[in-house]
C-alpha positions in Angstrom: 14.0 -21.5 -88.8 15.0 -17.9 -89.0 18.0 -17.2 -86.3 19.5 -13.6 -86.2 20.9 -12.6 -83.5 22.9 -9.5 -84.5 25.1 -9.6 -81.7 27.8 -8.1 -83.8 27.3 -4.4 -83.5 29.7 -2.3 -85.4 29.2 0.8 -83.2 31.7 1.4 -80.5 30.1 1.0 -77.4 32.0 0.8 -74.3 31.0 -0.9 -70.5 29.7 2.0 -68.8 31.7 3.3 -65.9 29.1 3.4 -63.3 29.0 -0.6 -63.9 32.4 -1.0 -62.8 31.9 1.4 -59.9 28.9 -0.6 -58.8 31.2 -3.5 -58.5 33.2 -3.7 -55.0 35.7 -6.2 -55.9 38.7 -3.9 -55.1 36.7 -3.2 -51.9 34.7 -4.6 -49.4 31.8 -7.2 -49.8 29.1 -7.6 -47.6 26.3 -9.9 -47.8 22.9 -9.0 -45.8 22.3 -12.6 -44.2 18.6 -11.9 -43.1 18.0 -15.5 -42.5 18.3 -16.4 -38.2 18.7 -19.7 -37.3 17.8 -21.8 -34.0 20.0 -24.5 -34.8 23.0 -25.5 -32.5 26.5 -24.7 -33.2 27.9 -26.9 -30.7 29.1 -29.8 -32.9 30.4 -27.4 -35.2 34.0 -27.7 -35.5 35.4 -24.2 -37.1 38.9 -25.5 -37.5 37.7 -28.6 -39.4 36.9 -28.1 -42.9 35.2 -31.6 -43.3 33.0 -30.4 -40.4 32.1 -27.0 -42.0 31.5 -28.6 -45.6 29.4 -31.0 -43.9 27.1 -28.8 -42.2 26.5 -26.9 -45.4 23.3 -27.1 -47.2 22.8 -27.3 -50.9 22.2 -23.3 -51.1 25.3 -22.8 -49.2 27.7 -24.9 -51.3 25.8 -23.3 -54.6 26.7 -19.8 -53.1 30.4 -20.3 -52.4 30.8 -21.6 -55.5 29.0 -18.4 -57.0 31.5 -16.6 -55.3 34.2 -18.3 -56.7 33.0 -17.1 -60.2 32.5 -13.4 -58.6 35.9 -13.5 -58.2 37.0 -14.7 -61.0 38.2 -18.5 -59.9 35.6 -20.5 -61.2 33.6 -21.0 -64.3 31.8 -24.0 -63.9 28.4 -25.0 -62.8 27.0 -23.7 -59.3 25.4 -26.9 -58.5 26.4 -27.6 -55.1 28.6 -30.6 -56.1 32.4 -29.8 -55.4 34.2 -31.6 -58.1 37.5 -31.3 -59.2 37.3 -28.1 -60.7 35.9 -26.6 -57.6 38.6 -27.9 -55.6 40.9 -26.2 -57.7 39.4 -22.9 -57.8 38.9 -23.1 -53.4 42.6 -24.1 -53.5 43.6 -21.4 -55.6 41.7 -18.6 -53.4 43.2 -19.9 -50.6 46.7 -19.6 -52.0 46.2 -16.2 -53.1 45.1 -15.3 -49.7 48.2 -16.7 -47.8 46.4 -20.0 -46.4 47.0 -23.6 -46.6 45.6 -25.0 -50.1 43.8 -27.8 -49.0 41.0 -27.4 -51.5 38.2 -27.7 -48.5 36.4 -24.8 -47.3 37.4 -23.7 -44.1 34.8 -21.1 -42.1 36.4 -18.2 -43.6 36.4 -19.2 -46.8 32.6 -19.9 -46.8 32.2 -16.5 -45.2 34.3 -15.0 -47.8 32.8 -16.5 -50.8 29.2 -16.2 -49.6 29.6 -12.6 -48.8 31.2 -11.8 -52.3 28.0 -13.6 -54.0 25.3 -11.9 -52.1 27.0 -8.6 -52.2 27.2 -8.7 -56.0 23.7 -9.5 -56.1 22.8 -6.7 -54.0 24.9 -4.3 -55.9 23.6 -5.4 -59.5 19.8 -5.9 -58.3 19.9 -9.4 -59.3 16.9 -10.7 -59.9 14.8 -13.5 -62.1 13.4 -12.3 -65.6 9.9 -11.8 -65.0 6.9 -13.0 -67.2 9.8 -14.0 -69.9 8.0 -14.2 -73.0 10.4 -16.9 -74.1 9.2 -19.0 -71.3 12.8 -19.3 -69.8 13.9 -19.1 -66.3 16.8 -17.0 -65.9 18.3 -13.9 -64.0 19.9 -10.7 -64.7 21.6 -7.6 -63.4 18.5 -5.4 -63.4 20.7 -2.6 -62.3 22.6 -2.9 -65.6 19.9 -4.1 -68.1 17.6 -1.3 -68.0 16.1 -1.2 -71.1 13.7 -4.0 -72.2 11.8 -4.7 -75.2 10.4 -8.0 -77.3 12.8 -9.1 -80.2 12.0 -10.9 -83.7 13.7 -14.2 -81.8 10.5 -15.0 -80.1 12.0 -13.6 -76.9 13.1 -10.1 -75.5 16.2 -7.8 -75.6 17.8 -6.4 -72.0 20.5 -4.3 -72.5 22.4 -1.0 -71.1 21.3 2.3 -72.5 24.4 2.5 -74.5 23.9 -1.6 -75.7 27.4 -2.3 -74.5 26.1 -5.2 -73.2 22.8 -7.2 -74.4 20.6 -10.2 -73.3 18.6 -11.7 -76.1 16.3 -14.7 -74.7 14.8 -16.5 -77.8 12.0 -19.2 -78.4 11.4 -21.6 -81.7 8.6 -23.3 -80.9 8.1 -25.0 -84.5 11.4 -26.6 -84.7 12.2 -30.0 -86.1 14.7 -32.8 -85.0 18.3 -31.9 -85.5 17.5 -28.2 -85.6 19.3 -27.7 -82.9 22.1 -29.0 -84.3 21.9 -26.6 -87.3 21.5 -23.8 -85.1 24.9 -24.9 -83.4 26.5 -25.1 -87.0 25.0 -21.4 -87.9 26.2 -19.8 -84.9 30.0 -21.7 -84.8 30.6 -20.5 -88.2 29.0 -17.1 -88.4 31.3 -14.6 -90.5 33.4 -12.6 -88.3 33.3 -14.6 -85.0 36.1 -16.7 -83.1 34.8 -19.5 -81.0 37.0 -19.9 -77.9 35.0 -22.6 -76.3 32.0 -24.9 -76.9 30.1 -27.7 -75.3 27.8 -29.8 -77.3 25.2 -32.4 -76.4 22.5 -34.1 -78.2 20.0 -31.8 -77.2 21.9 -28.4 -75.9 25.3 -26.3 -76.4 27.2 -23.5 -75.4 29.2 -21.1 -77.5 31.4 -18.4 -76.7 33.8 -16.3 -78.0 34.7 -12.8 -79.9 33.2 -11.1 -83.0 34.9 -7.7 -83.8 34.8 -5.6 -80.9 32.2 -7.9 -78.8 32.5 -10.9 -76.8 29.4 -13.5 -76.8 28.1 -16.5 -74.8 25.4 -18.5 -76.3 23.3 -21.2 -74.9 20.1 -23.1 -76.1 18.4 -26.5 -75.7 15.6 -28.5 -77.5 12.9 -30.6 -76.1 10.5 -32.1 -78.3 10.1 -29.5 -81.1 11.0 -26.4 -78.9 13.8 -24.5 -79.0 14.6 -22.2 -76.1 18.0 -20.1 -75.4 19.4 -16.8 -75.3 22.4 -14.8 -76.6 24.8 -12.5 -74.2 27.4 -9.8 -75.9 29.2 -7.3 -74.6 32.0 -4.6 -75.7 35.1 -6.7 -75.5 37.6 -4.4 -73.8 39.6 -3.9 -70.1 36.3 -3.3 -68.5 34.8 -5.9 -70.1 36.7 -9.0 -67.7 33.9 -8.4 -64.8 31.2 -9.1 -67.5 32.9 -12.4 -68.4 31.9 -13.5 -64.5 28.6 -12.2 -64.7 28.2 -14.4 -68.1 28.9 -17.5 -65.8 26.5 -16.5 -63.3 23.9 -15.5 -65.8 24.4 -19.2 -67.4 23.8 -20.8 -63.9 20.5 -19.5 -63.6 19.5 -20.3 -66.8 16.4 -23.3 -67.3 15.2 -23.0 -70.5 12.1 -24.9 -69.7 11.0 -23.2 -66.6 12.1 -26.3 -64.7 14.1 -24.6 -62.1 15.4 -27.5 -59.9 15.4 -25.3 -56.7 12.3 -27.0 -54.4 12.0 -24.5 -51.8 13.4 -21.1 -50.7 17.3 -20.7 -50.3 18.0 -20.3 -46.9 21.5 -20.0 -45.1 21.8 -21.2 -41.7 25.5 -22.2 -41.2 26.4 -19.1 -43.0 24.3 -16.9 -40.2 25.8 -19.0 -37.3 29.5 -18.7 -38.6 28.5 -14.5 -38.9 27.5 -14.8 -35.0 30.4 -17.0 -34.0 32.6 -14.4 -35.5 30.9 -11.5 -34.2 30.9 -13.2 -30.8 34.6 -13.8 -30.1 35.5 -10.7 -32.3 37.7 -13.0 -34.5 37.1 -14.5 -38.0 35.9 -18.3 -38.2 39.4 -19.5 -38.3 41.1 -20.1 -35.3 43.6 -17.5 -34.7 42.9 -15.6 -37.6 41.6 -12.2 -37.6 38.5 -12.0 -39.2 35.3 -10.0 -39.7 33.6 -8.4 -36.7 30.1 -8.6 -36.5 27.0 -7.4 -34.4 23.3 -7.3 -34.6 22.0 -5.3 -37.1 19.4 -2.6 -37.3 16.1 -3.9 -37.1 17.6 -7.2 -35.3 19.1 -8.5 -38.3 22.1 -10.6 -38.3 25.0 -8.3 -38.9 26.5 -8.3 -42.2 29.7 -10.6 -43.1 32.7 -9.7 -45.4 35.2 -10.9 -47.5 38.9 -10.3 -46.4 41.8 -10.6 -49.0 45.3 -9.8 -48.7 47.2 -7.1 -51.2 50.4 -8.7 -52.7 52.4 -6.6 -50.0 50.8 -8.9 -46.9 48.9 -6.2 -45.7 45.1 -5.9 -45.6 43.4 -4.4 -48.8 40.5 -2.2 -49.3 38.2 -4.7 -47.0 36.4 -3.3 -43.6 35.9 -4.2 -40.3 32.6 -3.5 -38.9 29.9 -3.1 -36.0 26.6 -2.3 -36.2 23.8 -1.7 -33.9 20.6 0.0 -33.6 22.8 3.2 -33.5 24.3 2.8 -37.1 27.2 1.8 -38.5 30.9 2.1 -37.4 33.3 0.5 -39.6 37.3 0.7 -40.3 39.7 -0.4 -43.5 40.2 -4.0 -42.9 43.8 -4.8 -41.5 43.2 -1.1 -39.8 45.5 -1.3 -36.3 44.0 -0.3 -33.1 46.1 2.6 -31.5 49.2 1.2 -29.8 48.9 1.0 -26.1 51.9 2.7 -25.0 50.5 6.2 -26.8 52.3 6.0 -29.7 51.3 7.5 -32.8 52.5 4.6 -35.2 51.5 1.3 -35.5 53.6 -1.7 -35.6 52.8 -1.6 -39.6 54.6 1.6 -40.0 51.4 3.4 -40.2 49.7 6.5 -38.2 46.3 6.2 -36.8 43.6 5.0 -38.9 40.3 6.6 -39.5 37.0 5.6 -38.2 33.9 5.7 -40.2 30.5 6.2 -38.3 26.9 6.0 -40.2 24.1 7.2 -37.8 20.4 6.8 -38.5 18.4 10.2 -39.0 15.6 11.4 -37.0 13.3 12.3 -39.9 12.7 9.2 -42.0 12.5 11.2 -45.4 16.5 11.0 -45.0 16.2 7.4 -44.6 17.4 6.5 -48.4 20.5 8.9 -47.9 21.6 6.9 -44.7 21.0 3.7 -46.5 22.7 4.9 -49.4 25.5 5.9 -47.7 25.8 2.6 -45.4 25.2 0.5 -48.5 28.0 2.0 -50.7 30.3 2.1 -47.8 30.4 5.9 -48.7 33.6 7.2 -46.9 35.6 3.9 -47.8 35.0 4.0 -51.2 36.3 7.5 -52.0 39.9 6.9 -53.3 41.8 9.7 -51.6 40.7 8.8 -48.4 41.8 5.3 -48.5 44.9 6.7 -49.5 45.0 9.2 -46.7 44.1 6.4 -44.5 47.0 5.7 -42.5 49.4 8.1 -44.3 50.0 10.7 -41.9 51.6 10.6 -37.9 48.4 12.4 -36.4 47.7 13.2 -32.6 44.6 11.4 -32.6 42.5 9.0 -35.1 40.2 11.0 -37.4 36.5 10.3 -37.8 34.3 10.5 -40.8 30.7 10.8 -39.8 27.1 11.0 -41.4 24.1 12.3 -39.9 21.1 14.7 -39.6 22.2 18.2 -38.8 19.0 19.8 -39.6 21.0 22.3 -42.1 22.4 21.9 -45.4 26.2 21.1 -44.7 29.2 19.4 -44.3 32.3 20.6 -41.8 35.2 19.5 -39.7 34.6 19.6 -35.9 38.0 20.1 -34.1 36.7 19.2 -30.8 35.7 15.8 -31.9 38.0 15.4 -34.5 35.7 14.4 -37.1 34.4 15.3 -40.5 30.8 15.4 -40.7 28.4 15.2 -43.7 24.9 16.1 -43.3 22.1 14.0 -44.8 20.8 17.3 -45.7 23.6 18.0 -48.3 23.0 14.5 -49.7 19.4 15.7 -50.1 20.1 18.9 -51.6 22.6 17.4 -54.4 20.0 14.9 -55.1 17.8 17.6 -56.1 20.0 19.6 -57.8 21.3 16.6 -59.8 17.6 15.9 -60.3 17.0 19.3 -62.2 20.2 19.4 -64.0 20.0 15.9 -65.6 16.2 16.6 -67.1 16.2 15.5 -70.5 19.5 13.5 -70.5 19.2 10.1 -71.9 19.7 8.4 -68.1 18.5 11.4 -66.1 19.2 8.6 -63.0 22.5 7.3 -63.8 23.4 11.2 -64.3 21.8 12.2 -60.8 23.8 9.6 -58.9 27.2 10.3 -60.8 26.6 14.7 -60.0 25.8 13.2 -56.3 28.9 11.1 -56.0 31.4 13.1 -57.7 30.2 16.4 -55.6 30.4 14.6 -52.3 33.9 13.6 -53.5 35.2 16.9 -53.7 33.2 18.4 -50.9 34.9 15.4 -48.1 38.3 16.0 -49.6 37.6 19.7 -49.1 36.8 19.1 -45.4 39.8 16.4 -45.0 42.0 19.4 -45.5 40.3 21.2 -42.6 41.1 18.2 -40.5 44.6 18.0 -42.0 45.7 21.6 -41.2 44.2 21.1 -37.6 45.5 17.6 -36.9 49.1 18.5 -38.6 49.2 22.1 -37.4 50.1 23.1 -40.8 50.3 27.1 -41.5 47.8 28.6 -43.4 48.5 31.9 -45.1 45.4 33.9 -46.7 42.1 32.2 -46.1 41.8 28.5 -45.1 38.8 27.7 -47.3 40.8 28.4 -50.6 43.6 26.4 -49.0 41.6 23.4 -49.0 39.9 24.0 -52.3 43.0 23.8 -53.7 44.2 20.7 -51.9 41.1 18.9 -52.8 42.3 19.5 -56.5 45.7 18.5 -55.6 44.6 15.3 -54.3 42.2 14.5 -57.2 44.5 15.4 -60.0 47.1 13.1 -58.0 45.4 10.2 -59.6 45.4 7.9 -56.3 43.3 5.2 -57.9 44.9 3.4 -61.1 42.0 2.1 -62.7 40.7 5.7 -63.2 42.4 7.9 -66.2 42.8 11.6 -66.4 39.2 12.1 -67.8 37.7 10.2 -65.1 39.1 12.9 -62.7 38.4 15.7 -65.1 34.7 14.4 -65.0 34.7 14.9 -61.2 36.4 18.2 -61.0 33.4 19.1 -63.9 30.8 18.3 -62.2 32.2 19.8 -58.8 32.6 23.1 -61.0 28.8 22.9 -61.9 27.8 22.7 -58.6 30.0 26.3 -57.8 28.7 27.6 -61.0 24.8 26.8 -60.1 25.1 28.3 -56.5 26.8 31.5 -57.7 23.8 32.1 -60.2 21.4 31.0 -57.8 22.6 33.2 -55.0 22.2 36.5 -56.9 24.3 39.3 -56.4 26.2 39.1 -53.4 25.5 41.2 -50.5 28.1 42.2 -47.7 27.5 38.9 -45.9 28.8 37.3 -48.9 31.8 39.3 -49.3 32.3 39.0 -45.3 32.2 35.2 -45.2 35.2 33.2 -44.9 34.5 31.4 -48.1 35.1 33.1 -51.6 32.3 33.6 -53.5 30.8 30.6 -55.6 31.8 32.3 -58.7 35.4 32.8 -57.8 35.6 29.4 -56.5 34.2 28.1 -60.1 37.1 29.8 -61.8 39.8 28.8 -59.3 39.1 25.2 -59.6 39.1 25.4 -63.8 42.2 27.5 -63.2 43.8 24.5 -61.4 42.4 21.8 -63.8 43.7 24.0 -66.8 47.1 24.9 -65.0 48.2 21.3 -64.3 46.9 20.0 -68.0 46.7 22.9 -70.5 47.5 20.6 -73.2 44.6 18.3 -72.4 42.1 20.9 -70.9 42.8 23.8 -73.6 39.1 24.1 -74.4 38.4 25.7 -70.7 40.0 28.7 -72.1 39.1 28.1 -76.0 35.2 27.6 -75.1 35.4 31.0 -72.9 35.3 28.9 -69.6 37.8 30.7 -68.3 39.1 34.2 -69.0 42.4 33.8 -70.9 44.0 36.5 -68.7 43.7 34.3 -66.0 44.7 31.1 -68.1 47.7 32.7 -68.7 49.0 32.9 -64.9 47.2 29.3 -64.0 50.2 27.0 -65.0 52.8 28.7 -62.9 49.7 29.0 -60.1 48.9 25.5 -60.1 52.5 24.1 -59.9 53.4 26.2 -57.1 49.9 25.2 -55.1 51.1 21.6 -56.0 54.5 22.4 -54.9 53.4 23.9 -51.4 51.2 21.3 -50.4 53.9 18.6 -51.2 56.2 20.5 -49.0 53.9 21.0 -46.2 52.4 17.1 -46.2 55.8 15.5 -46.3 57.3 15.8 -43.3 53.9 14.7 -41.6 54.4 11.0 -43.7 54.1 8.2 -41.5 57.2 5.8 -41.6 55.4 3.4 -44.0 55.1 6.0 -46.5 58.1 8.3 -46.1 59.5 8.8 -49.5 62.7 7.0 -50.4 65.9 9.3 -51.6 66.2 7.4 -55.1 62.2 8.6 -55.5 61.4 11.5 -57.5 57.8 11.4 -56.6 56.5 11.2 -60.0 54.7 8.3 -60.9 55.7 8.1 -64.8 52.3 6.4 -65.7 51.6 7.1 -68.9 48.0 8.0 -69.9 46.3 6.6 -73.0 45.2 9.6 -75.2 41.3 10.2 -74.7 39.2 8.8 -77.5 37.6 11.3 -80.0 34.8 13.1 -78.4 31.1 12.6 -79.2 28.1 14.7 -78.8 26.0 14.0 -75.9 23.0 11.8 -77.0 20.5 13.3 -75.2 21.4 17.3 -75.4 22.2 17.6 -71.8 25.1 19.7 -71.1 26.2 17.3 -68.3 26.1 14.1 -70.4 29.3 12.5 -71.1 30.6 9.5 -73.3 32.8 8.4 -70.5 35.7 8.3 -73.1 36.6 11.7 -73.6 38.0 14.7 -71.7 34.6 16.8 -70.5 36.9 20.1 -70.5 38.2 19.3 -74.2 34.9 19.9 -75.7 
């Protein structure tokens, strides 16, 4: 028997940033509970954990365990049996969410954990491995493991485009007695590896540990003369913590001889009942506890449920409360208090009036994909700077963000409605441009999505600038369009999201500048209308943006000048120009901070956070100028 998994690649692969962005653990999680139920809820006591647990079927109990795995509380089998490990995990989850640590599921726990599990399945396109060559039954994240080919182990290799995450199935059909023990010994003693966990039984085993710069999780079983199993390995870095949980989910889906114990399709009737009850009374399922709002979704489906958690300061985190109907979806950040009834502009938690987010279905079906993408990704909520602005200022009325069909390619702020509008035509236009620019890239689809996402981020911050100038009655000397371009850059370069580094922000600004550059090249020679427009020429906006990026960090972004992207004559003035713009916006905005966020007198405003030096730049694999290794500064090439 020749087993050579070669899991320990020496190349320095990093788990793709897109993978982390796809996981909404720091944001809201919403499963789509597509089942309906006619069962009566009259005997379901929402305040009794015993009543809740007794009402859950095997699938719902497994889903709760899966949610605990997703959120990092449990690393055992999701078998629907609540042993001591499951009870301890539930108690830890409850304690972290400021609830009595009973170790028994409440209605709210059940909704949240089930929501976390179902949302991850949706985000990662979790699915069974069809037509498995090795004969095993196993599920995997298809959104990540996009490369698939046969291997020399009698199975298949599935991996990310950069090899950072690799799943290999294996099949050894002519194995004799004791071969499972030999395989266990071989993998346990493999040179360069350190086993951190092992579980051995007469005919099967599990091994996990590290080898070089990678982690691994291997599981094999022998039945007669047949050995089947898999080996999962991934780059061991900060980003890989999420994959640790996914490795447990893959293990839970693994049936080496195809004998999945499931004897029917999963159903979640009690979860649906709990979601409906939560929506009916406008509260969470737990008595006296504010929870997710829920209505009927489009197409007559039950509305989404959501997980809710609390940050360390006791305030609600980046979750949402939402309502949806045939007219689309409306949501707010979870914990967003309603405007005070006495007309005050500050809520009881010291924050300003909260943002409201609306997603309206388009009339033209060709834009359905844009609507669904905006809803599924919770587009507005997951832009870090918009999330940071929510409740930051004292405004005379709430600011609304809206997606809709406009019959024109546009995004704009409407003073009358106090709303930032994003048109589906704009999303579609960015998609087409991204697809054209991504041709020849190693992963055109991922690059296109990144182009669309990053440009929408800049565009929406630009329009948010218009909203702040209006709502806060800020002075705008000079052209307002130039001012809000500057504000969008200032907000991005403020590094609101601690999980992003300087290179990540530089990447967003790089793709935004590409948009300006392409528009300037495609518009031809400026005419009278172009010069008379309230916007600067796209070419000017391109250079102004580069000046901001260079001026605020000349050392890291020096290649902007060295490579001729920004003329030296302009670059010489950019540090002073960028610093002045930064100070000016700070002076304009600080007086409008809500009481909760007013700076203390002993605070200097500098975050003091040290940034790690970027790794040495590498050339793009496919030769496409937009490609990026995600570890180096795109402006440093």
